[in-house]
Structures are given as structure tokens and as C-alpha cells.
N, C-alpha and C positions, 0 to 999 in steps of 0.2 A: 369664267373663261377657261376652265380646265377640262371641259367635256371632251371625250374622244370624238374625233371626226369619224362619222359612220361610213363615209365613202371615200375611196380614192379616185383617181382620174378614170373616166370612162373610155372604153375602147373606141366609141364613136366620136370622141372628142368633145369639145365644149358645146353647151346648149346654144341653139340659134338665138339671135337677138329677138326681143319682142317685136311684133308687127307695128305696135303703136309707138308714137313718139312722146307719149305722156311721161312725165317725170316719175322715176322709180327711186325709192329710198334704198340705197345699197349699204351693206355693213360688211366690213372686211378687216382682216389683219394685214397691216402694211408690211410687206416683205421686201419691196424694192422702191428705192428712190434713185432714179437714174440721174446722171450728171446733166446739168442744164444745157440747153441749146439755144442759139439765137432765134429770136422771133420778131418780125416787123411789127406785129400788133401788140405783143406783150413784153417785148424787150428780151425776155428769156422764158423758156418753158421747161417744165420738168415732167417726165413720165413717171407715174406712180402705179405700182401693181401690188396685188396681194391676193389672199385667199378669202373667199366669201365665207361668212359664218352663218349664212342663211341656207338651211337644208333644202329649201325649195329652189335655190339657185346656187348649187354647189360648184366648186371649182375656182379657177383663176379669174381675176378681173383686172382690167387696165383702165386707169383714169388719165385722160389727156384732153386738153392741155391744163396744166396747173402752173401758175406763176407764183412760186413759193415766197418770193420776196414781197409780194403784194398781199399775202394773207395777214389778217389781224392776228395778234398774239394768241388769242384763244383758239384760232383755227389752225395754228401750226402743229405739226405732229412729227414723230420720229419713227424709225423702223420698229416694228413689233407693237406699235400702238394699234388699238382697235378703234376704227373711225366709222362714222356713218356720213352719208352724203347723198343729196339729190342729184340724179344724173339721167341723161337720155342716151339711148343707143347711138353710137357714133356712126352715122350713115356714110360718111366719106371714107371710112376705114372698113375694109372687108373683114377684118379679123373679128371673130365672134366675141372675144373677151373685151373688146374696146368700148368704153363709155365716155361721154362728154360730161364732166362734172360741173355743177354750179358751185363755184368756190365759196360763196357766202354761206352755204348751207353745211360746210364741213364741221363736224363735231367730233372731238376726241372723247371716247367713252371708256377707255381702259388701256392697260398695257400688259403684255405678256413678258414676265421675267425669264431670264435664262435658267436652265434650258428645258426642263421637263414640261412646263405648260406649252412651250413652243413645239416640242416634239409631239405632243398629243395631237395637235392639229396638223402638223406638216408631214410627219413620217408616212402616213397613208398615201401621200401624194408624191413621194420620192420615186423617180424612175431611173432605170439603168442604161437606157439606150438613147444617146443623142443622135445616133445614126438613124433610128426610126423616125424621130422628129424631122430630121432633114429630108428623108425619103418622102414622108407624107406631105411636107410643105412644098416640095418640088412637084408633086402630083396634083396638089390642090392648094391654092393660095388661101383658102378658108379653113385649112387644117389647124390643129392646135398650135398656138403661137407663144404660149407661156408654159414653163415647166420648171421642175426642180430635179436636176439630174445629178446622180452620184457617179463621179468618175472612177474608173478602174485604177488609174494611176495618173499623177500630174508630174510632168517632166520639167517644166520651167515656167517662169513668168518673164516674158520678153518686154523690155522697156525701150521705147523709141521716143525721140524728140517730137513734140507736137509741132506740125508745120504752121500753126496759126489758123485763123478763120479763113475760109475760102472767100472769094470775091462776093458771092451771093450771101454768105453768112454775115460778112462785114456790112454789106448793104442793108440787111435787115436791122442790124444794130444801129447803124447811122440814122436810118429812117425813124426808128423808135425814139432815139435821143432828140431828133429834130421836132417830133411831135410833142415831146415833153417841153421843149424850149418854147413852143408856140402856145401850148394850152395850159401849162402849169408852171408854178414857181418852184416846185419840188425838185431838188437835186437828185439825180440818179446816176450812179456810176455804171458805165457800160460793162457788159459781161466780158471778162478777159478769158482768153483760151488757157487751158492748163499747160503746164510746162512739158509734161510727158504723156504719152499714150502707153497702155499696157495690153498685153496679149497673153492669155493662158494657152499653153500647149498641154493636151491631155488625151487619154484614150478612155472611151466609155466602155460599158459592159457588153456591147455587141461583139459577138465572136469574130465578126468580119471587120471590126473597126480599124481603120488605117491611121487614126489620130485626128484631132481637131485643133485648130488654132482660132481662138475667138477673142475679140476685143473686150476689154473690161470697161464697162460704162457706168460703174457704180459711183454715186454721189460721193461716197466716202473716199474713193480713190482720188478724186479731184480735191476734196476738202483737205485731205491729208497733205497734199502738195502745197496748198495755199497756206495752211496753218502751221506746218511743221518744217517744210523744206525750202522756204523762200531764200534763206540765207546760206544754204549749203552749196558747195561747188557741185558740178554736174555728176561726177562719179559717186560722190557720197550720197547725193540725192537719189540716184538710181539704186544704189545698194540699200538705202533705207526703204524704198518701195518694195524691193524684193524681200527684205527681212520681214516687213509687215504683212504683205498680201500673199506671200508664198511661205515664208518661214514660220510666221505666227498663225495666220488663218488656215493654212493648209498643212499644219504640223502633223506628224505621224500619230499623235494622240487625239486627233480631231476626226470626227466622222463627217467628212466634208461632202457637201453637195453644192452645185452651182444653180442659182436662179438664172434661167436663160429666157430670152425673148427674141423674136425676129422683127424684121422691118416690114412696114405695110407695103412698100413698093418693091421690095426684094424679099419675098416671103421665105426663100431658101437660106437667107443670111441671118444666122443667129449670133447673138452676143451674150457675154456673161454680164448680168445686171447686178449681181451681188453674190456673196458667199454665205452659205449656211454652215456653221462650224462648231457644233456642240462637241463636248468631250465624248470620247468613245465610252 
């Protein structure tokens, strides 16, 4: 898994989805595990994205939905693992990169250590213009929806209190818990909202860039709050998040880029899904 990626992103954007709904075996390097969201059917779902290692299907791939807590131990994976999975094109999602995975078929096949093996695959796909992605998505909802963007400068990480689940989100959680009560004796803790939300402010390399403010939806941002900050008072917890996700991950000695992705229903709205932070 140390081969050089022969191709970077294409000017025309991602390849169209296959016309057939037959299962396809995908193989990818996992670069994104987004924070879980409430789901009435699954309880919680995670969006996973990564870079295809198949030269016949090069570029970014999105896998959704995945209920990570429901995966058997051998199916669990972490960032920069190489996995394979059977999937069908996600017809309800217009974004070309989106696939619907069969969770039982997920297989972990390897892992890329930091940082040179990761650089070999990812550096050809680094882009410098978030503004271009925004313009293209506004013009065409089927434009490129996943990317790795290197910011020109990062001014701050804003931390806000999370308002809790919306009424619709809480309804999904409640319905899932009721289904479990009726159909299973298995106990399942409902998905709790994180304590804080985060937003990066940065400028990209576009000469006309007026700045971007994008929410941070990384699994690690939520997990850090749950595992490390639960006992801290509010100001100390806020500062710990800034120290970690700005001070450490975006330090001057790091060659930072943001994994970004948009929303299916609001194609012009992109979020930061994770941070790529190799040493300079």
C-alpha cells in the first residue's frame, strides 16, 4: 500500500455512478469518519468517506449509512485503514461519490501508518480552492462533493455550545429505542448530543477568497469531548478543544489540509469532516 497514486482529481469531477444497481466491491482508504447522527431505523448513522485504491474507479467515495455500533468486531475500522465492502450506488443521493454499503461485507485489509504512506496516496488529491468547490456546487448539485483542501491560513476554531437534538432528531432516537424495547431484549443507550460544536475559520488559496466558516463534523471531535472533557468546567473544556484541534492539529509545523464534504440537500454547504496534518 505504498504505491504512488497515478492520478489526482479530474477537472470534470467524479465519475458518474454505474447505471446498474448490481453490487460492486469497493476498496478504499478511510480518511473520514463523521460524527454520528440520529436515525429512526438504525438509532445512529455514520458517514464514512475515503479515497478509492482502484485505478478503474479513482477518486473519492462516500459510504452511507453505516451504524458503527452494530458492526461486529472484525468489521470495525479506523481512519487510514484500507477496507473493502460490497455496495450499490446510492440512488436517493444525487452526489456521484455516494454509495450504500452492505455492512456485513466490510473487511479491513490493511492500515497506512503516518505519514509517508498516506502522503503517497493523498498528496495528488490536495486542492487549494474551497471557493471553486463552492462555485461548482452552486451551479450543479451533482458537482464534486468531497475534497481535500489546503487552507492558505487558519485564523481560529470557534467553539459553541451544542443546542441538543432538534425535535425531529429526538423523535428518531425515541422511535428507535421503542423498536428495540418491542423486538429485542438487548439494551442500547440512546445517542447523546455532544457538548460543543466547532467551526473553523480560514482562507483558501483562491485569490478572491473572502474567508470560510465551516462546521467541524469529525468523529474525533465528538469522541474527544466524550472521553476527555466530561469532567471539565465549560471554559477549560473549550480551551482543551482549541488546544487539540487548532493548536496541535493545525500547528505551524504541520502541512494541514481539510477533508471537506457537502450536504445532499444543500449542495453549496460544505463542512470540515477531518484534518490531514502531516509534518512539514
